[in-house]
Backbone as ProteinMPNN parsed JSONL, in Angstrom:
{"seq_chain_A": "MTPEEIVDEFIARLVRLDVDAACELVTDDVEYDNVPMGPVRGPDGIKGVFAQLSGIVGAMEWVIHRQVAAGNVVINERTDRFCRDGKWADLPVAGIFEVRDGKIALWRDYFDMNTMTTRITELLG", "coords_chain_A": {"N_chain_A": [[113.077, -7.06, 32.248], [112.231, -9.136, 29.481], [109.7, -8.763, 26.868], [108.456, -11.314, 26.608], [109.108, -12.527, 29.06], [107.751, -10.815, 30.781], [105.074, -11.328, 30.069], [104.97, -14.064, 30.741], [105.331, -13.892, 33.54], [103.087, -12.38, 34.231], [101.03, -14.186, 33.549], [101.671, -16.239, 35.368], [101.061, -14.983, 37.784], [98.308, -14.523, 37.457], [97.351, -17.159, 37.339], [97.785, -17.941, 39.92], [95.695, -16.687, 40.964], [96.121, -14.14, 41.827], [95.232, -11.38, 41.146], [95.562, -8.661, 41.633], [98.37, -8.444, 41.892], [99.069, -9.303, 39.322], [98.043, -7.207, 37.829], [99.85, -5.233, 38.343], [101.595, -5.43, 36.318], [100.515, -4.33, 34.054], [99.601, -1.603, 31.853], [98.156, 1.613, 32.712], [96.192, 2.185, 30.894], [95.552, -0.206, 29.708], [94.195, -2.481, 27.32], [91.986, -5.085, 27.515], [90.785, -7.698, 25.845], [88.486, -10.05, 25.513], [87.702, -11.593, 22.885], [85.174, -12.757, 21.928], [83.507, -11.594, 23.775], [83.952, -8.893, 24.156], [85.818, -5.818, 24.817], [87.5, -4.631, 27.829], [88.808, -1.934, 29.78], [91.807, -0.8, 31.361], [93.359, -1.569, 34.579], [91.306, -1.97, 36.466], [89.226, -2.919, 34.886], [90.193, -5.445, 34.128], [90.351, -6.595, 36.68], [87.631, -6.669, 37.299], [86.615, -8.566, 35.464], [87.964, -10.854, 36.363], [87.014, -10.992, 38.95], [84.397, -11.825, 38.562], [84.952, -14.342, 37.442], [86.318, -15.593, 39.555], [84.257, -16.088, 41.254], [83.201, -18.34, 40.251], [85.19, -20.287, 39.795], [87.705, -22.141, 41.606], [90.345, -22.577, 41.226], [92.965, -22.174, 38.798], [94.699, -23.062, 35.805], [97.053, -22.56, 33.302], [98.026, -23.942, 30.361], [100.658, -23.636, 28.324], [101.086, -24.167, 25.017], [102.396, -23.357, 22.676], [104.518, -20.598, 22.128], [105.458, -17.454, 20.925], [107.63, -14.68, 20.438], [108.019, -11.46, 19.133], [109.706, -8.62, 18.831], [107.871, -6.305, 20.622], [105.651, -7.872, 20.911], [103.854, -10.702, 22.011], [102.722, -13.918, 21.386], [100.577, -16.553, 22.175], [99.534, -19.982, 22.165], [97.27, -21.799, 23.959], [95.889, -23.821, 26.642], [93.423, -22.976, 28.75], [92.686, -23.86, 31.97], [90.157, -24.544, 34.272], [89.064, -24.946, 37.609], [86.601, -26.29, 39.719], [85.338, -27.359, 42.698], [86.938, -29.672, 42.558], [86.583, -30.526, 39.964], [87.626, -30.244, 36.615], [87.726, -28.009, 33.809], [88.464, -27.454, 30.413], [89.636, -24.953, 28.173], [90.402, -24.1, 24.955], [92.615, -21.572, 23.853], [93.831, -18.705, 22.09], [96.204, -16.246, 22.509], [97.138, -12.793, 22.42], [99.584, -10.493, 23.247], [100.688, -7.231, 23.877], [103.448, -5.342, 24.649], [104.398, -2.386, 26.299], [106.766, -0.102, 27.262], [107.687, -1.831, 29.302], [105.383, -2.91, 30.382], [102.221, -4.627, 30.045], [100.19, -3.595, 27.46], [98.199, -4.31, 25.777], [95.984, -6.993, 25.734], [94.689, -9.637, 24.217], [92.402, -12.175, 23.826], [91.426, -15.043, 22.022], [88.8, -17.257, 21.654], [86.386, -19.927, 21.5], [83.148, -19.05, 22.064], [80.895, -20.676, 22.515], [82.066, -23.078, 23.325], [83.247, -22.201, 25.719], [80.957, -21.459, 27.221], [79.667, -23.94, 27.423], [81.612, -25.389, 28.896], [81.754, -23.936, 31.321], [79.137, -24.221, 32.211], [79.131, -26.983, 32.644], [80.921, -27.067, 34.8], [79.457, -25.747, 36.738], [77.455, -27.495, 37.019]], "CA_chain_A": [[112.482, -8.282, 31.712], [111.813, -9.1, 28.081], [108.241, -8.883, 26.747], [108.028, -12.688, 26.886], [109.201, -12.748, 30.507], [106.658, -10.053, 31.401], [103.842, -12.098, 29.846], [105.057, -15.282, 31.559], [105.11, -13.526, 34.941], [101.681, -11.979, 34.306], [100.245, -15.423, 33.563], [101.937, -16.931, 36.635], [100.305, -14.299, 38.837], [96.882, -14.79, 37.247], [97.072, -18.556, 37.679], [97.721, -17.972, 41.395], [94.516, -15.871, 41.28], [96.587, -12.893, 42.427], [94.928, -10.428, 40.075], [96.182, -7.378, 41.976], [99.79, -8.53, 41.521], [99.133, -9.369, 37.858], [97.749, -5.877, 37.287], [101.057, -4.408, 38.459], [102.339, -5.611, 35.069], [99.761, -3.765, 32.932], [99.543, -0.144, 31.808], [96.91, 2.194, 33.224], [95.204, 2.205, 29.809], [95.549, -1.526, 29.067], [92.96, -3.007, 26.735], [91.842, -6.536, 27.662], [89.685, -8.037, 24.947], [88.033, -11.417, 25.271], [87.091, -11.222, 21.613], [83.737, -13.003, 21.796], [82.748, -10.903, 24.82], [84.178, -7.458, 24.101], [86.951, -5.34, 25.607], [87.455, -3.773, 29.012], [90.021, -1.11, 29.817], [92.434, -0.493, 32.632], [93.474, -2.639, 35.572], [90.01, -2.244, 37.101], [88.467, -3.757, 33.957], [90.706, -6.813, 34.288], [89.931, -7.064, 38.004], [86.202, -6.962, 37.23], [86.432, -9.845, 34.768], [88.437, -11.948, 37.208], [86.124, -11.089, 40.112], [83.302, -12.7, 38.124], [85.485, -15.692, 37.264], [86.659, -16.193, 40.851], [83.016, -16.554, 41.859], [82.851, -19.618, 39.625], [86.277, -21.269, 39.89], [88.556, -22.072, 42.78], [91.74, -22.685, 40.798], [93.206, -22.082, 37.355], [95.995, -23.502, 35.272], [97.162, -22.285, 31.87], [99.043, -24.781, 29.725], [101.142, -22.971, 27.112], [101.531, -25.163, 24.039], [103.346, -22.676, 21.809], [104.595, -19.165, 22.393], [106.48, -16.759, 20.145], [107.753, -13.253, 20.708], [108.681, -10.664, 18.1], [109.676, -7.239, 19.311], [107.084, -6.114, 21.84], [104.435, -8.682, 20.809], [103.954, -12.107, 22.422], [101.533, -14.672, 20.987], [100.615, -17.932, 22.655], [98.423, -20.931, 22.032], [97.264, -22.418, 25.281], [94.648, -24.344, 27.193], [93.108, -22.429, 30.065], [91.979, -24.875, 32.742], [89.444, -23.978, 35.41], [88.652, -25.995, 38.545], [85.573, -26.003, 40.731], [84.983, -28.549, 43.474], [87.716, -30.82, 42.089], [86.27, -30.834, 38.568], [88.349, -29.348, 35.718], [87.21, -27.728, 32.469], [89.52, -26.936, 29.547], [89.224, -24.031, 27.117], [91.486, -23.724, 24.039], [92.706, -20.116, 23.706], [94.989, -18.066, 21.465], [96.34, -14.934, 23.132], [98.095, -11.82, 21.898], [99.961, -9.499, 24.243], [101.571, -6.184, 23.381], [104.121, -4.738, 25.795], [104.866, -1.019, 26.09], [107.508, 0.426, 28.412], [107.817, -2.831, 30.355], [104.087, -3.362, 30.901], [101.281, -5.103, 29.028], [99.269, -2.537, 27.041], [97.104, -4.972, 25.068], [95.832, -8.439, 25.94], [93.52, -10.053, 23.438], [92.234, -13.628, 23.791], [90.464, -15.595, 21.073], [88.307, -18.585, 22.011], [85.024, -20.186, 21.052], [82.213, -18.723, 23.146], [80.048, -21.838, 22.777], [82.872, -24.003, 24.13], [83.372, -21.649, 27.063], [79.656, -21.56, 27.887], [79.46, -25.356, 27.735], [82.536, -25.798, 29.966], [81.353, -23.302, 32.583], [77.886, -24.887, 32.606], [79.524, -28.285, 33.202], [81.504, -26.84, 36.124], [78.4, -25.354, 37.673], [76.697, -28.711, 37.041]], "C_chain_A": [[112.134, -8.067, 30.237], [110.284, -9.136, 28.01], [107.737, -10.294, 27.061], [108.072, -12.987, 28.384], [108.091, -12.004, 31.255], [105.345, -10.815, 31.264], [103.845, -13.366, 30.695], [104.773, -14.982, 33.033], [103.66, -13.101, 35.176], [100.786, -13.207, 34.414], [100.434, -16.166, 34.887], [101.138, -16.299, 37.776], [98.802, -14.536, 38.696], [96.508, -16.198, 37.68], [97.014, -18.741, 39.199], [96.49, -17.221, 41.912], [94.889, -14.618, 42.065], [96.455, -11.789, 41.378], [95.539, -9.062, 40.374], [97.656, -7.368, 41.58], [99.954, -8.586, 40.006], [98.943, -7.981, 37.264], [98.886, -4.882, 37.509], [101.861, -4.436, 37.163], [101.587, -5.091, 33.85], [99.787, -2.239, 33.011], [98.205, 0.345, 32.362], [95.804, 2.182, 32.179], [95.128, 0.872, 29.062], [94.174, -1.842, 28.482], [92.994, -4.521, 26.871], [90.593, -6.917, 26.89], [89.519, -9.544, 24.858], [87.147, -11.302, 24.042], [85.607, -11.576, 21.513], [82.892, -12.146, 22.742], [82.911, -9.388, 24.787], [85.236, -6.998, 25.083], [86.55, -4.624, 26.898], [88.774, -3.01, 29.034], [90.494, -0.899, 31.251], [92.513, -1.684, 33.566], [92.143, -2.978, 36.233], [89.114, -3.089, 36.207], [88.878, -5.213, 34.064], [90.238, -7.385, 35.625], [88.45, -7.422, 38.019], [85.913, -8.291, 36.562], [86.832, -10.998, 35.68], [87.653, -12.06, 38.508], [84.937, -11.98, 39.772], [83.779, -14.143, 38.036], [85.775, -16.356, 38.608], [85.419, -16.615, 41.628], [82.585, -17.913, 41.34], [83.916, -20.674, 39.872], [87.094, -21.054, 41.158], [90.029, -22.139, 42.452], [91.799, -22.587, 39.282], [94.58, -22.633, 37.037], [95.985, -23.153, 33.789], [98.312, -23.108, 31.33], [99.422, -24.108, 28.406], [101.692, -24.046, 26.18], [102.602, -24.59, 23.116], [103.339, -21.203, 22.18], [105.73, -18.582, 21.571], [106.461, -15.287, 20.537], [108.501, -12.61, 19.551], [108.573, -9.206, 18.524], [108.894, -7.15, 20.604], [105.788, -6.924, 21.859], [104.732, -10.128, 21.2], [102.629, -12.773, 22.059], [101.649, -16.076, 21.557], [99.34, -18.682, 22.304], [98.421, -21.722, 23.321], [95.911, -23.06, 25.566], [94.488, -23.734, 28.575], [92.239, -23.449, 30.787], [91.399, -24.224, 33.991], [88.926, -25.11, 36.291], [87.595, -25.455, 39.503], [85.214, -27.323, 41.395], [85.67, -29.803, 42.938], [87.473, -31.221, 40.651], [86.919, -29.776, 37.675], [87.636, -29.206, 34.384], [88.317, -27.053, 31.666], [88.943, -26.054, 28.451], [90.427, -23.708, 26.237], [91.442, -22.213, 23.77], [93.942, -19.756, 22.891], [95.047, -16.649, 22.012], [97.402, -14.085, 22.469], [98.324, -10.774, 22.986], [100.896, -8.492, 23.581], [102.132, -5.447, 24.592], [104.625, -3.346, 25.404], [105.532, -0.536, 27.379], [107.509, -0.538, 29.596], [106.515, -3.311, 30.974], [103.184, -3.777, 29.747], [100.265, -4.0, 28.745], [98.057, -3.102, 26.303], [97.14, -6.456, 25.392], [94.545, -8.826, 25.246], [93.498, -11.577, 23.382], [91.139, -14.005, 22.804], [90.091, -16.999, 21.529], [86.882, -18.709, 21.51], [84.06, -19.987, 22.223], [81.311, -19.902, 23.502], [80.793, -22.86, 23.638], [82.984, -23.493, 25.557], [82.064, -21.792, 27.844], [79.372, -22.998, 28.312], [80.325, -25.782, 28.91], [82.132, -25.202, 31.316], [80.061, -23.929, 33.106], [78.183, -26.246, 33.227], [80.109, -28.114, 34.601], [80.436, -26.511, 37.157], [77.428, -26.488, 37.953], [75.614, -28.863, 37.975]], "O_chain_A": [[111.79, -6.963, 29.815], [109.635, -9.502, 28.99], [106.703, -10.45, 27.71], [107.167, -13.631, 28.915], [107.557, -12.507, 32.244], [104.59, -10.936, 32.229], [102.83, -13.705, 31.303], [104.056, -15.734, 33.695], [103.075, -13.429, 36.209], [99.895, -13.265, 35.262], [99.467, -16.665, 35.462], [100.603, -17.005, 38.631], [98.103, -14.726, 39.691], [95.472, -16.406, 38.313], [96.281, -19.594, 39.699], [96.264, -17.127, 43.118], [94.099, -14.101, 42.855], [97.445, -11.332, 40.805], [95.99, -8.376, 39.456], [98.138, -6.396, 40.998], [100.878, -7.981, 39.462], [99.615, -7.622, 36.297], [98.883, -3.8, 36.922], [102.707, -3.572, 36.934], [101.98, -5.38, 32.72], [99.97, -1.659, 34.082], [97.245, -0.419, 32.463], [94.621, 2.171, 32.52], [94.69, 0.828, 27.912], [93.139, -1.517, 29.064], [93.927, -5.169, 26.395], [89.484, -6.51, 27.237], [90.31, -10.23, 24.21], [85.972, -10.952, 24.15], [84.833, -10.744, 21.041], [81.689, -11.992, 22.529], [82.078, -8.671, 25.342], [85.527, -7.685, 26.062], [85.446, -4.097, 27.037], [89.738, -3.404, 28.378], [89.71, -0.832, 32.197], [91.823, -2.685, 33.373], [91.878, -4.143, 36.531], [88.324, -3.891, 36.706], [88.033, -6.108, 34.088], [89.783, -8.527, 35.691], [88.054, -8.381, 38.682], [85.07, -9.058, 37.028], [86.125, -12.003, 35.762], [87.632, -13.131, 39.114], [84.516, -12.797, 40.591], [83.097, -15.059, 38.496], [85.508, -17.545, 38.784], [85.515, -17.412, 42.561], [81.712, -18.56, 41.917], [83.59, -21.833, 40.132], [87.166, -19.953, 41.702], [90.874, -21.804, 43.282], [90.829, -22.872, 38.58], [95.482, -22.664, 37.873], [95.005, -23.425, 33.096], [99.446, -22.982, 31.793], [98.607, -24.021, 27.487], [102.647, -24.746, 26.518], [103.593, -25.255, 22.813], [102.297, -20.632, 22.502], [106.826, -19.14, 21.522], [105.429, -14.731, 20.913], [109.491, -13.15, 19.055], [107.482, -8.637, 18.568], [109.21, -7.837, 21.575], [104.925, -6.701, 22.708], [105.733, -10.705, 20.775], [101.555, -12.263, 22.379], [102.694, -16.716, 21.437], [98.254, -18.117, 22.169], [99.452, -22.256, 23.731], [94.937, -22.869, 24.838], [95.315, -23.949, 29.46], [91.19, -23.854, 30.285], [92.071, -23.452, 34.675], [88.413, -26.111, 35.79], [87.686, -24.339, 40.013], [84.832, -28.284, 40.727], [85.06, -30.87, 42.871], [88.095, -32.164, 40.161], [86.792, -28.577, 37.923], [87.021, -30.15, 33.888], [89.024, -26.185, 32.179], [87.901, -26.361, 27.873], [91.385, -23.102, 26.716], [90.383, -21.649, 23.497], [94.975, -20.42, 22.988], [94.049, -15.928, 21.981], [98.431, -14.586, 22.015], [97.377, -10.243, 23.565], [101.785, -8.866, 22.816], [101.383, -4.986, 25.453], [105.197, -3.152, 24.331], [104.926, -0.562, 28.451], [107.353, -0.125, 30.745], [106.527, -4.033, 31.971], [103.363, -3.333, 28.613], [99.572, -3.528, 29.646], [97.016, -2.451, 26.216], [98.192, -7.093, 25.332], [93.456, -8.401, 25.632], [94.464, -12.199, 22.942], [90.078, -13.382, 22.753], [90.965, -17.833, 21.763], [86.251, -17.718, 21.141], [84.152, -20.673, 23.241], [80.998, -20.103, 24.675], [80.222, -23.436, 24.564], [82.835, -24.264, 26.505], [82.075, -22.202, 29.005], [78.896, -23.245, 29.42], [79.845, -26.456, 29.821], [82.166, -25.891, 32.336], [79.914, -24.141, 34.309], [77.563, -26.624, 34.221], [79.832, -28.917, 35.491], [80.509, -26.946, 38.306], [76.691, -26.482, 38.938], [74.961, -29.906, 37.998]]}, "name": "protein", "num_of_chains": 1, "seq": "MTPEEIVDEFIARLVRLDVDAACELVTDDVEYDNVPMGPVRGPDGIKGVFAQLSGIVGAMEWVIHRQVAAGNVVINERTDRFCRDGKWADLPVAGIFEVRDGKIALWRDYFDMNTMTTRITELLG"}
């Protein structure tokens, strides 16, 4: 698979909330950095973040608006959508992925923390 295909498959697995399957596509030393919140490392770090999220949301959808790949780097602009009890919240995100030896070694997301806090608060309503 190309780096772009790896990222697309990773996202597809995350959206299905199959974090274990998604983590099959990351390196053992992957860095996952939600920039406003700080980085975690390794598949277990990613699983920890999504364990917290799955306690809040019942479904996710990521709408990719633009995506480019150059070499082993994939950058996308997207809207991450989260659902709880039939109510959806949207979060604009820019993501950077770096692929090494067929797996994601770096995943960095940029978003506005205030927007995220507001959206999650609305979902918890």
